[in-house]
N, C-alpha and C positions, 0 to 999 in steps of 0.2 A: 463507731462500729459500723453504722450503715454505709458510710463512705468507703470503708475498707472493702465491704462486700460488693458494693457497686463497682469499684475499681477492679476487683477480681473478676467479676462477670464481664466487664468491658474487655479486660485483657484476654479472657478466654475467647471472646468473639473475634478479636484481632488475630489471635494465633490461628484460629480455624479459617481466617480469611473471609468470614461471612459478615455481610453488612445487613443490619436490620433497620428498616426505616418506618415500618408500620407501627401505629400506636398500640395495636394489640400485642406486638412483640415486646415493646417497651413496658407495657403493663405486666406482661408475663415475667419479665426480668425483675421488675419492681416487687411483684408478689413473691418471687423466689427469694429476693433479698430480705423482705419482711419475714418470710418463713424461717430463714436461717438466723436472722437476728433474734426472733422469738425462741428458737431452739437454744441459742446461747444464753439468753436471759433465763430460760427454764433451768438450764444446767447449774446456774448460780444459786438458785433457791434451795433452801433447806426443806426437808420433808414437812415440817410444821408450817412453814410459810406457804407451801403449795396447798395444804389442807385449808389454811386460813383464807387463801385466795378463792377457794370454792365457796366459803361462807359469804364472801363479799358479792357473789352473784345472786344471792337471795334478794328478790325485789323488795324495796322499802315502802312501796305504795301498798295500800290496803287491798288485798285480793281475796276473793271467795272462790275456792275450788270445789266442784261437785263431781261425784262419780260413784263408782261401785267397788266394793271390796268383796272378792269371791274366794272361797276355799273350794278346791276341786281335786278330784282324783287325777293321777297322772294321765289317765286315758280320757279325761275331759268331763267326767260326771261331776256335776256341781253339788257339793255338800252343804254349803252355806253361802248366802248372798245378802249383803247389806248395803243400802245406799249410805253415803256419808257426805258431810259438808266440812270443809276445812277452811277456816278463816285465818289468813296470815296478816299480821300487822307488824312487820319487822321494822317499820320506821317509828313505831311508838316508843315511849320511854316508861318501862323497859320493853324491848321487843317481845312479842308474844304470838302465840298461835292457839287456836281453839278447834278441837276435833269433835264433831257430833256424829255419832254412829247411830243410825236409825234401824227400825225393824224392817223386815223384807218388803213390807208394803210402803215404807217411807212415811208413815203417819205418826209413829211414836218413837220417842228418844230412848235408846237402849243404854248408851254410855256417852258421857261428855268428859273430855280431857282438856285441861288448860295448862299450857306450857309457857313459861317466861324465862328470859335470860337477862339477868342484871349484869352490867359491865364487870368483867373480871371474875365472874362467878359461874359455877356450873348451872346447867338448866334446872329449873324447878318444875315439878309436875304435880298437878292435883286432879283427882278423879272423882266423878259423880255418876251414880247409876240410876237408871229408871226415869220415868216421867217426873217423879217427885224429886229427882236430883239429890239423892242421898249420898253424903260424902263417903268415900272409900279410903282405905289405908293407902299411904304413898307406896306406889309399886316399885319393884325392882326394874331398873331400866332395861334389863335383859328379859323381863317378863313379857308374855305374849299379850297381844291386843285382842281381847274378846274371842279367844279360841282359834285365832288365825296363826300363821307363821310369822307375821309381822311382830316386831317388838317396839317398845317405846323408844329405844335407841335409834331404830330406823326412822321413826317419825320426827324425833327431835334433832337428829343428825349431830348429837352432842360431840361425837368423836372429831368433828372438824375443828374443835377448839382445844383438843388435847395437846399438851406441850411435849409429851413423851412420844415423839414420832421419829421414825427412821426409815430409810429405803430398804425394801426387801431385797433378797437375793434370788433371782435377778431383780434389778431396780426398774426394769422397763420390760413391757410385754403387751400382748393384745388382750383386750377384755373379751368377754363371751360373744359380744356382737362385732368383734373384729377391729376395734379402735386401738390406736397406739396410745399406751398409757404409762404414767408413772405407777409403780406399785409400792405402797407405803404401809408400814405396820405402825399402828397407834395404840398406846396403852392408856388405860383410864387413870386419872389423877388419884382416884380412890377405888378400892376394890369393888367390883361388880360381880355378884354371885353368878357363876356360869359363863363369864366373859373375861378372859385374861387380856384380850386385845382385839382389834379389828384390822383386817387387811383391806386396803382401799385401792381401787383402780381409778386414777384421775386422768381424764383425757388430756393429752399434751397440747392439743390445739384449742379445744373448747374450754379447758380448765374446769370441767365439771365431773361429778362422780358418774362412772359408768357401771361400777360393780363394787360390792363389798362383801366380806365374809366375817362372821363371828368366830373367833378362836376360843376354844374351851380351855379349862384349867390344865389339861394335859398337852396343850399345844396343837390339838387337832381342830380341823374346821368342822363346826357343828351346824352352821346355817349359812345360806348364800342368798344374796339379793342382787338383782341385775336389771338394767334398763332394757326393755324390749324395743320400744318405739318412742320417738319424740314427734311432736306436732306443733305447728305454728298456730297459736290462739291469740287473737287480738294483738297482732304484731309482736308477739314474744314467743320464743321457743320454750315449750314446756314438756315434761315427761307425759307421754300419753298412756304408756303401759309399763308397769314395773312388776316383776315377779320375785317371789321369795320362796325358798324351799328349805326344809329341815333335812339334813342328810339322814339317810336310812329311813325315810318316811315315804309313804305312798301318796301323800297329799302335797299340794302346792297352793300358795296364795297369790292372787293377782289383784293388783291395785290399778284400777282404770280411772283416768282423769277425763271426764266427758265435757266439762265446761269451765272456763275461767272468766270471772266478772270482777268489776271494780265497784263494790257497793257504796 
């Protein structure tokens, strides 16, 4: 396939009578060929394969993310602010993640969530509250995280493994931040109260999630999540700022990633 594209590019140069000898020009041609080959490869993938390819971008090395979770009014007034620590160990058996939500001063544990994903199974979630780590009932995946607009579905990204996935109409469009994306509708394998499906925008070039929407029982969008900024931390590109809003609400939740370390 690459040879075909390269011959087509060369033929176009010959037709225009233009001769390129500089290495920068050859590099530009090669980059265009790679881009077109990637486009064709993307077109061949099913919606569920595209979602699964997103999950394969999750680092397998053990990582500690630290930052702040804020709930604020649309005009910027902060209603709630909690530091957090998120330990990712996706290379473990089974892969797991642990979220620790702290009080505003960062000195006391408010809530701890442990998420695991066994091969071929749905994600499992266990919750513990307070400094004494009292076990809580297993939450609904569409349930809110400690009074914010975030849900456990957002944090677990469970929808990346859902098999019932199809392209939306239209199947391609721009995300909120202007990226060219696949648009995919994914349905849960088992009913989730308040969530009939998730609409996902997957960047066609970077193969990562740019935006997602929770679809309610009536088929309407009830919540929206989007990436605001990314930043290079320790030689890897990470989400720097993500926002979540509940439709018809005056509040918005912001997830800031301030540091990434390898403990």
